[in-house]
C-alpha positions as CSV (number, residue, x, y, z in Angstrom):
1,M,0.0,0.0,0.0
2,C,1.2,3.5,-0.9
3,P,2.6,5.3,2.1
4,F,1.0,8.5,1.1
5,V,-2.6,7.1,1.4
6,L,-4.2,8.8,4.4
7,R,-7.1,7.6,6.5
8,T,-10.5,9.2,5.1
9,N,-14.0,9.8,6.3
10,N,-15.3,9.4,2.9
11,I,-16.7,6.0,2.3
12,R,-15.8,5.6,-1.4
13,E,-12.3,6.6,-0.5
14,S,-12.2,4.1,2.2
15,W,-13.3,1.3,0.1
16,N,-10.7,2.0,-2.4
17,N,-8.2,2.0,0.3
18,S,-9.6,-1.3,1.5
19,F,-9.9,-2.9,-1.8
20,L,-6.3,-1.7,-2.8
21,S,-5.0,-3.6,0.4
22,L,-6.8,-6.8,-0.6
23,V,-5.7,-6.7,-4.2
24,G,-2.3,-5.8,-3.3
25,C,-1.1,-4.3,-6.4
26,S,-1.5,-1.3,-8.3
27,H,-2.5,-2.8,-11.7
28,P,-4.0,-6.4,-11.4
29,S,-5.1,-8.5,-14.1
30,I,-9.2,-8.6,-14.6
31,W,-9.0,-12.4,-13.4
32,K,-7.3,-11.1,-10.2
33,T,-9.9,-8.4,-9.9
34,I,-12.7,-10.4,-10.2
35,D,-11.6,-12.9,-7.5
36,N,-10.9,-10.1,-5.2
37,L,-14.3,-8.3,-5.9
38,R,-15.5,-11.8,-4.9
39,K,-13.7,-11.8,-1.9
40,D,-14.8,-8.1,-0.7
41,R,-18.5,-9.3,-1.6
42,N,-17.9,-12.4,0.8
43,N,-16.5,-10.2,3.8
44,I,-19.3,-7.7,3.4
45,Q,-21.8,-10.4,3.7
46,V,-20.1,-11.8,6.8
47,V,-20.2,-8.2,8.3
48,I,-23.8,-8.1,7.3
49,L,-24.8,-11.4,8.9
50,L,-23.0,-10.7,11.9
51,D,-24.8,-7.4,12.4
52,S,-28.1,-8.9,11.9
53,C,-27.2,-11.5,14.7
54,G,-26.3,-8.5,17.1
55,Q,-22.7,-8.4,16.6
56,P,-21.8,-5.1,14.9
57,P,-18.3,-4.7,13.5
58,R,-15.7,-3.4,16.2
59,K,-14.0,-0.5,15.7
60,L,-10.3,-0.6,16.2
61,A,-9.0,1.5,19.0
62,H,-5.4,2.2,19.6
63,R,-3.6,0.4,22.3
64,S,-2.9,3.4,24.3
65,T,-6.6,4.4,24.3
66,A,-7.3,1.1,25.7
67,Q,-4.7,1.2,28.2
68,L,-6.0,4.9,29.3
69,Q,-9.5,3.6,29.5
70,Q,-8.5,0.7,31.7
71,K,-6.6,3.1,34.1
72,L,-9.7,5.3,34.4
73,H,-11.8,2.4,35.3
74,N,-9.6,1.0,37.7
75,L,-9.4,4.6,39.4
76,C,-13.3,4.9,39.3
77,T,-13.7,1.4,40.8
78,G,-11.3,2.1,43.3
79,V,-13.1,4.9,44.5
80,I,-16.6,3.2,44.5
81,D,-15.0,0.2,46.5
82,G,-13.6,2.5,48.9
83,R,-9.8,1.3,48.3
84,K,-8.8,4.7,46.9
85,S,-9.1,8.2,48.8
86,K,-10.3,11.2,46.6
87,E,-6.8,12.5,46.8
88,D,-5.2,9.5,45.7
89,T,-7.7,9.1,42.9
90,L,-7.2,12.9,41.8
91,M,-3.1,12.2,41.7
92,G,-4.1,9.2,39.6
93,L,-6.3,11.2,37.2
94,G,-3.5,13.7,37.0
95,H,-1.0,11.1,36.0
96,C,-3.5,10.2,33.3
97,I,-3.6,13.4,31.7
98,R,-1.7,13.6,28.3
99,W,-0.2,17.1,27.3
100,K,0.6,17.5,23.6
């Protein structure tokens, strides 16, 4: 995949980027294109089927975001359970703040 391809919110460009990564080359033969279109259709059918069964597709989250959410969850449960004082919780929250 080209390193200059940026993520986008435009659904058409998003599909083009995902199809390019599925194909793996810039100018595939017609047969390879047909096979990859079939693979893409099958992938979409699986997503639709899972969504209809109540399992919507998962959004990818950065590892750092998941870790931060876990830290905040631990701080909140510590306060609720009485294991942490308000001062300790505020100190913990202060350590979770990221300055850019």
